[in-house]
C-alpha positions as CSV (number, residue, x, y, z in Angstrom):
1,M,13.8,11.0,18.8
2,S,10.7,13.0,19.6
3,H,7.4,13.4,17.8
4,D,5.6,16.4,19.4
5,D,2.5,18.3,18.8
6,L,3.0,21.7,17.1
7,D,1.7,24.4,19.3
8,F,3.8,27.4,18.3
9,E,6.5,28.0,15.7
10,P,8.9,30.8,16.4
11,I,10.6,29.8,13.1
12,R,8.7,28.2,10.3
13,G,9.0,24.4,10.5
14,L,10.7,24.4,13.9
15,P,8.9,23.7,17.2
16,A,11.1,26.2,19.2
17,Q,14.0,28.5,18.9
18,L,17.2,26.6,18.1
19,P,19.5,26.2,21.1
20,E,22.8,28.1,21.2
21,G,25.3,26.6,18.8
22,E,22.7,24.9,16.6
23,I,22.4,26.3,13.1
24,L,19.7,25.9,10.5
25,L,21.4,24.7,7.3
26,W,18.5,23.8,4.9
27,Q,14.8,23.8,4.7
28,G,12.4,22.6,2.0
29,S,9.0,21.1,1.3
30,P,7.6,18.5,-1.0
31,N,6.3,19.4,-4.5
32,W,2.7,18.5,-4.2
33,K,2.3,17.2,-7.8
34,R,5.3,14.8,-7.3
35,L,4.0,13.8,-3.9
36,A,0.6,13.1,-5.4
37,K,2.2,10.8,-8.0
38,R,4.7,9.0,-5.8
39,G,3.2,9.3,-2.3
40,Y,-0.5,9.1,-3.0
41,H,-0.2,7.1,-6.3
42,V,-2.7,9.1,-8.3
43,R,-1.3,7.8,-11.6
44,K,-1.8,4.2,-10.5
45,V,-5.3,5.0,-9.3
46,A,-6.1,6.6,-12.7
47,M,-4.8,3.5,-14.5
48,Y,-6.9,1.2,-12.3
49,F,-10.1,3.1,-13.2
50,C,-9.2,3.1,-16.9
51,V,-8.8,-0.7,-16.7
52,L,-12.2,-0.9,-15.0
53,V,-13.8,1.2,-17.8
54,L,-12.3,-1.1,-20.5
55,W,-13.4,-4.2,-18.6
56,R,-16.9,-2.8,-18.3
57,I,-17.1,-2.0,-22.0
58,G,-15.8,-5.5,-22.9
59,V,-18.3,-7.2,-20.5
60,G,-21.1,-5.0,-21.9
61,I,-20.3,-5.9,-25.5
62,G,-19.9,-9.6,-24.7
63,N,-23.2,-9.7,-22.9
64,G,-25.1,-7.8,-25.6
65,H,-25.8,-4.7,-23.5
66,T,-27.1,-1.6,-25.3
67,A,-24.7,1.2,-26.1
68,S,-26.5,3.5,-23.7
69,A,-26.2,1.1,-20.8
70,I,-22.5,0.7,-21.4
71,L,-22.1,4.4,-21.7
72,V,-23.9,5.1,-18.4
73,S,-22.0,2.5,-16.4
74,S,-18.7,3.6,-17.9
75,A,-19.4,7.2,-17.1
76,F,-20.2,6.2,-13.5
77,I,-16.9,4.4,-13.2
78,L,-15.1,7.4,-14.7
79,A,-16.9,9.8,-12.2
80,L,-15.8,7.6,-9.3
81,G,-12.2,7.6,-10.7
82,C,-12.1,11.4,-11.1
83,A,-13.5,11.8,-7.5
84,A,-10.8,9.5,-6.1
85,I,-8.0,11.3,-8.0
86,G,-9.4,14.6,-6.9
87,V,-9.4,13.7,-3.2
88,L,-5.9,12.2,-3.4
89,S,-4.6,15.2,-5.2
90,L,-6.2,17.5,-2.6
91,L,-4.7,15.5,0.2
92,A,-1.2,15.7,-1.4
93,Y,-1.7,19.5,-1.9
94,W,-2.6,20.0,1.8
95,N,0.1,17.7,3.0
96,A,2.8,19.4,1.0
97,G,1.7,22.8,2.1
98,S,1.8,21.8,5.8
99,T,5.2,20.0,5.6
100,V,8.5,21.5,6.2
101,Y,11.8,19.5,6.2
102,S,14.7,21.0,8.1
103,I,18.4,20.1,8.5
104,T,20.5,21.7,11.2
105,N,24.1,20.9,12.3
106,R,22.7,18.6,15.0
107,R,19.5,17.0,13.7
108,V,16.9,16.4,11.1
109,I,13.4,17.8,11.6
110,L,10.1,16.8,9.9
111,R,7.1,19.0,10.5
112,H,4.1,17.5,8.9
113,G,0.4,16.8,9.4
114,I,-2.8,18.3,8.0
115,A,-5.4,18.2,10.8
116,V,-2.9,17.6,13.6
117,P,0.5,19.1,12.8
118,L,3.4,17.2,14.4
119,T,7.2,17.7,14.6
120,M,9.6,14.8,14.5
121,N,13.1,15.6,15.8
122,I,15.9,13.1,14.8
123,P,19.3,13.9,16.4
124,F,22.2,12.8,14.3
125,P,23.3,10.1,16.8
126,L,20.0,8.3,16.2
127,I,20.7,8.1,12.4
128,E,22.2,4.8,11.4
129,S,22.5,5.7,7.7
130,A,21.0,8.1,5.1
131,G,20.3,7.6,1.4
132,L,19.3,9.6,-1.6
133,K,17.0,8.4,-4.4
134,T,16.8,10.7,-7.5
135,Y,14.3,10.7,-10.4
136,A,14.6,11.7,-14.0
137,D,13.0,15.1,-13.4
138,G,15.7,16.1,-10.9
139,S,13.6,15.6,-7.8
140,G,14.2,13.0,-5.2
141,D,13.8,11.5,-1.7
142,I,16.1,11.4,1.2
143,A,15.6,8.6,3.7
144,V,17.2,8.1,7.1
145,A,17.5,4.7,8.7
146,L,17.3,4.9,12.5
147,V,19.5,3.0,14.9
148,R,18.0,-0.2,16.4
149,G,15.7,0.6,19.3
150,Q,14.3,3.7,17.6
151,R,11.2,3.5,15.5
152,A,9.0,5.9,13.7
153,G,5.3,5.5,13.9
154,Y,4.1,4.3,10.4
155,M,0.6,5.7,10.5
156,I,1.4,9.1,11.9
157,T,4.5,9.6,9.7
158,W,3.2,8.4,6.3
159,P,3.6,9.5,3.5
160,H,7.0,10.9,4.8
161,L,8.5,7.4,4.8
162,R,10.7,5.4,2.5
163,P,8.3,3.1,0.4
164,G,8.5,-0.6,1.1
165,H,10.1,-0.4,4.6
166,F,7.4,-1.5,7.0
167,T,9.2,-3.4,9.8
168,R,11.8,-0.5,10.2
169,P,10.2,2.6,8.8
170,Q,12.6,5.2,7.5
171,P,11.5,8.9,7.9
172,S,12.1,10.6,4.5
173,F,12.1,13.9,2.8
174,R,9.7,13.1,-0.1
175,A,9.4,14.7,-3.5
176,I,11.8,17.6,-2.9
177,G,13.1,19.5,-5.9
178,D,16.6,20.1,-4.7
179,A,17.3,16.6,-3.4
180,R,21.0,16.6,-4.3
181,E,21.6,19.9,-2.6
182,A,19.8,18.7,0.5
183,A,21.7,15.4,0.5
184,D,25.0,17.3,0.2
185,V,24.1,19.5,3.2
186,L,23.1,16.4,5.2
187,A,26.2,14.5,4.3
188,T,28.4,17.4,5.3
189,A,26.6,17.9,8.6
190,L,26.7,14.2,9.5
191,A,30.4,14.1,8.7
192,A,31.1,17.2,10.8
193,D,29.1,15.9,13.7
194,A,31.0,12.6,13.5
195,R,34.3,14.4,13.7
196,S,33.2,16.5,16.7
197,N,31.3,13.7,18.5
198,P,33.2,10.4,17.9
199,P,31.3,7.3,19.0
200,R,32.0,6.3,22.6
201,V,33.7,2.9,23.1
202,D,31.9,0.7,25.7
203,I,33.7,-2.2,27.3
204,D,31.0,-4.7,26.4
205,A,30.1,-3.3,23.0
206,A,31.9,-2.4,19.8
207,P,31.6,1.2,18.7
208,V,29.0,1.9,16.1
209,A,30.2,3.7,12.9
210,R,28.6,7.1,12.3
211,P,26.5,7.3,9.2
212,A,27.4,8.7,5.7
213,M,25.1,9.4,2.8
214,S,24.9,6.5,0.4
215,P,25.5,7.1,-3.3
216,P,22.4,8.4,-5.1
217,R,20.2,5.9,-6.9
218,A,18.6,7.1,-10.1
219,A,15.1,6.1,-10.9
220,A,12.9,6.8,-13.8
221,A,10.1,9.2,-12.9
222,A,7.1,7.0,-12.3
């Protein structure tokens, strides 16, 4: 697996021309609004500031503060909340605009990064498993678990990671609208690669089974 600086793109989302025999099967990018909600958690941030406003009003009334004092302090908290949501939404917009997910018949490619664009190449032999998570709005995430010994840098890859997996980060296609289509493409490519490149049997080690897409898991749109 490689994670290289992006200096020149002969094809959008790809760090170089594809080698002979390698075919681009699918490309896509995150939906920035869904990425803002699920990757940058703008809804949770909004709820947090709403709770702060209610708490401030309750404390003000309980302590006998004037209505004008309560209004000013509540407006200040709301302004901070709006600023935070605006910054997070802008980051999600920029991140989605700079991200391209690609699937070829040999690897998965994630081009991402706002200030410093990077390209992560994940050849199929380094993928232990892949899974699809769908949401009520039809969008979804595709996560790939890497074989042991391979690790994605959490800080440089976030938010393109499966949530909640810190010890073994899983690079992910986040907030894509055609998640099922992309999952089908990846599953077919992995199966074809497994047929053409069967795992090698070592004397001192059992062969490792090649990956297959796990069944989709539906989740309510959060």
